[in-house]
ZADO-1210 file (C-alpha; in nm, 4 decimals, padded with zeros to 6 digits):
<atoms>
<atom x="-01.5598" y="00.8425" z="-02.1306" code="MET" pos="1"/>
<atom x="-01.8190" y="01.0745" z="-01.9538" code="THR" pos="2"/>
<atom x="-01.9424" y="01.0588" z="-01.6189" code="ASN" pos="3"/>
<atom x="-02.2755" y="00.9776" z="-01.7519" code="ILE" pos="4"/>
<atom x="-02.1642" y="00.7031" z="-01.9842" code="GLU" pos="5"/>
<atom x="-01.9746" y="00.5866" z="-01.6666" code="ALA" pos="6"/>
<atom x="-02.3043" y="00.6221" z="-01.4192" code="MET" pos="7"/>
<atom x="-02.5551" y="00.4403" z="-01.6922" code="ARG" pos="8"/>
<atom x="-02.3136" y="00.1399" z="-01.7133" code="ILE" pos="9"/>
<atom x="-02.3573" y="00.1177" z="-01.3237" code="MET" pos="10"/>
<atom x="-02.6902" y="00.1636" z="-01.3370" code="LEU" pos="11"/>
<atom x="-02.9344" y="-00.0988" z="-01.4113" code="PRO" pos="12"/>
<atom x="-02.9582" y="-00.2124" z="-01.8328" code="PRO" pos="13"/>
<atom x="-03.3380" y="-00.1212" z="-01.8497" code="ASP" pos="14"/>
<atom x="-03.3278" y="00.1906" z="-01.6844" code="ASP" pos="15"/>
<atom x="-03.4116" y="00.5078" z="-01.8842" code="GLU" pos="16"/>
<atom x="-03.3312" y="00.7978" z="-01.6029" code="THR" pos="17"/>
<atom x="-03.2784" y="01.0964" z="-01.8211" code="SER" pos="18"/>
<atom x="-02.9553" y="01.2497" z="-01.8974" code="ASP" pos="19"/>
<atom x="-03.0559" y="01.5643" z="-01.7025" code="ILE" pos="20"/>
<atom x="-03.1601" y="01.3886" z="-01.3834" code="LYS" pos="21"/>
<atom x="-02.8186" y="01.1674" z="-01.4039" code="LEU" pos="22"/>
<atom x="-02.6069" y="01.5327" z="-01.4696" code="GLY" pos="23"/>
<atom x="-02.8166" y="01.6966" z="-01.1998" code="ILE" pos="24"/>
<atom x="-02.6760" y="01.3813" z="-00.9335" code="LEU" pos="25"/>
<atom x="-02.3454" y="01.4004" z="-01.0975" code="LEU" pos="26"/>
<atom x="-02.3155" y="01.7780" z="-00.9904" code="GLU" pos="27"/>
<atom x="-02.4609" y="01.7090" z="-00.6872" code="GLN" pos="28"/>
<atom x="-02.2182" y="01.4710" z="-00.5877" code="ALA" pos="29"/>
<atom x="-01.9640" y="01.6761" z="-00.7198" code="GLU" pos="30"/>
<atom x="-02.0470" y="01.9949" z="-00.5176" code="HIS" pos="31"/>
<atom x="-02.0945" y="01.7125" z="-00.1654" code="THR" pos="32"/>
<atom x="-01.6863" y="01.6008" z="-00.2359" code="LEU" pos="33"/>
<atom x="-01.6095" y="01.9775" z="-00.2741" code="LEU" pos="34"/>
<atom x="-01.7557" y="02.0486" z="00.0563" code="ASP" pos="35"/>
<atom x="-01.6114" y="01.7791" z="00.2467" code="TYR" pos="36"/>
<atom x="-01.2857" y="01.8450" z="00.0474" code="THR" pos="37"/>
<atom x="-01.3078" y="02.2574" z="00.0880" code="GLY" pos="38"/>
<atom x="-01.1650" y="02.2559" z="-00.2834" code="ARG" pos="39"/>
<atom x="-01.2994" y="02.4896" z="-00.5670" code="ASP" pos="40"/>
<atom x="-01.2279" y="02.2100" z="-00.7574" code="THR" pos="41"/>
<atom x="-01.1937" y="01.8217" z="-00.8073" code="LEU" pos="42"/>
<atom x="-00.8629" y="01.6855" z="-00.8590" code="PRO" pos="43"/>
<atom x="-00.9354" y="01.4600" z="-01.1888" code="GLU" pos="44"/>
<atom x="-00.8671" y="01.1638" z="-01.0124" code="ARG" pos="45"/>
<atom x="-01.1673" y="01.1621" z="-00.7810" code="LEU" pos="46"/>
<atom x="-01.3824" y="01.1802" z="-01.1211" code="ASN" pos="47"/>
<atom x="-01.4249" y="00.8447" z="-01.0236" code="ASP" pos="48"/>
<atom x="-01.5750" y="00.9307" z="-00.6738" code="MET" pos="49"/>
<atom x="-01.8154" y="01.1564" z="-00.8668" code="VAL" pos="50"/>
<atom x="-01.9222" y="00.8559" z="-01.0391" code="VAL" pos="51"/>
<atom x="-01.9788" y="00.6342" z="-00.7560" code="GLN" pos="52"/>
<atom x="-02.1064" y="00.8858" z="-00.5252" code="LEU" pos="53"/>
<atom x="-02.4161" y="01.0489" z="-00.7935" code="ALA" pos="54"/>
<atom x="-02.5021" y="00.6378" z="-00.8004" code="VAL" pos="55"/>
<atom x="-02.5530" y="00.5903" z="-00.4195" code="MET" pos="56"/>
<atom x="-02.7672" y="00.9427" z="-00.4936" code="MET" pos="57"/>
<atom x="-02.9821" y="00.7459" z="-00.7391" code="PHE" pos="58"/>
<atom x="-03.0413" y="00.4639" z="-00.5107" code="ASN" pos="59"/>
<atom x="-03.1431" y="00.6325" z="-00.2248" code="ARG" pos="60"/>
<atom x="-03.4108" y="00.8741" z="-00.4741" code="LEU" pos="61"/>
<atom x="-03.7375" y="00.8463" z="-00.2641" code="GLY" pos="62"/>
<atom x="-03.5125" y="00.7424" z="00.0977" code="ASN" pos="63"/>
<atom x="-03.3977" y="01.1078" z="00.1406" code="GLU" pos="64"/>
<atom x="-03.3901" y="01.1776" z="00.5471" code="GLY" pos="65"/>
<atom x="-03.3996" y="00.7878" z="00.6046" code="GLU" pos="66"/>
<atom x="-03.1128" y="00.5883" z="00.7921" code="THR" pos="67"/>
<atom x="-03.3464" y="00.2844" z="00.8401" code="LYS" pos="68"/>
<atom x="-03.6530" y="00.0953" z="00.7726" code="ARG" pos="69"/>
<atom x="-03.8314" y="-00.1942" z="00.8855" code="GLY" pos="70"/>
<atom x="-04.0468" y="-00.3319" z="00.6168" code="GLU" pos="71"/>
<atom x="-04.2810" y="-00.7036" z="00.6764" code="GLY" pos="72"/>
<atom x="-03.9683" y="-00.8445" z="00.8600" code="GLY" pos="73"/>
<atom x="-03.7340" y="-00.6666" z="00.6289" code="ILE" pos="74"/>
<atom x="-03.4890" y="-00.4098" z="00.8194" code="SER" pos="75"/>
<atom x="-03.3025" y="-00.1805" z="00.5474" code="VAL" pos="76"/>
<atom x="-03.0285" y="00.0300" z="00.7144" code="SER" pos="77"/>
<atom x="-02.8266" y="00.3798" z="00.5375" code="PHE" pos="78"/>
<atom x="-02.4740" y="00.4346" z="00.4818" code="SER" pos="79"/>
<atom x="-02.4000" y="00.7478" z="00.5185" code="SER" pos="80"/>
<atom x="-02.3390" y="00.9384" z="00.2235" code="LEU" pos="81"/>
<atom x="-01.9914" y="00.9778" z="00.2017" code="ILE" pos="82"/>
<atom x="-01.8809" y="00.6538" z="00.3535" code="THR" pos="83"/>
<atom x="-01.5864" y="00.5527" z="00.5669" code="ASP" pos="84"/>
<atom x="-01.4075" y="00.4132" z="00.1968" code="ASP" pos="85"/>
<atom x="-01.4640" y="00.7395" z="00.0718" code="MET" pos="86"/>
<atom x="-01.3311" y="00.9591" z="00.3262" code="LYS" pos="87"/>
<atom x="-00.9884" y="00.7404" z="00.3679" code="ARG" pos="88"/>
<atom x="-00.9813" y="00.8234" z="00.0069" code="ARG" pos="89"/>
<atom x="-00.9888" y="01.1407" z="00.0190" code="LEU" pos="90"/>
<atom x="-00.7438" y="01.2244" z="00.3152" code="LYS" pos="91"/>
<atom x="-00.5237" y="01.1879" z="00.0145" code="ASN" pos="92"/>
<atom x="-00.6557" y="01.5042" z="-00.0415" code="TYR" pos="93"/>
<atom x="-00.6078" y="01.7392" z="00.2020" code="PRO" pos="94"/>
<atom x="-00.8365" y="02.0130" z="00.3531" code="ARG" pos="95"/>
<atom x="-00.7127" y="02.3516" z="00.1462" code="LYS" pos="96"/>
<atom x="-00.5689" y="02.6025" z="00.3567" code="ALA" pos="97"/>
<atom x="-00.8025" y="02.8191" z="00.5458" code="GLY" pos="98"/>
<atom x="-01.1149" y="02.5989" z="00.4960" code="ALA" pos="99"/>
<atom x="-01.4037" y="02.5832" z="00.7726" code="VAL" pos="100"/>
<atom x="-01.4849" y="02.2886" z="00.8519" code="ASN" pos="101"/>
<atom x="-01.7539" y="02.1989" z="01.0395" code="ALA" pos="102"/>
<atom x="-01.6427" y="02.0029" z="01.3134" code="ALA" pos="103"/>
<atom x="-01.4003" y="02.2954" z="01.4448" code="ASP" pos="104"/>
</atoms>
């Protein structure tokens, strides 16, 4: 199964987003994970995480830059893009030697 097919399964069945747009989101998600890990390529085992992150990015379209919003008594908070669960999993793939970390 391709990442686009997997992403389509994760989206609502009536969603008509183009494969081009989904491909762009998948590419952005992969680049985000590559930047986080400091790698040039992702291990194959992280393909599902690319899809998961791309779906999260899809669900945030139109809400870029927001961390919290309140409307009519309903409050919505947005988590960081790479969640704590994802970070725990990424610890199994240490940063490539010599990669610069923004926290350094």
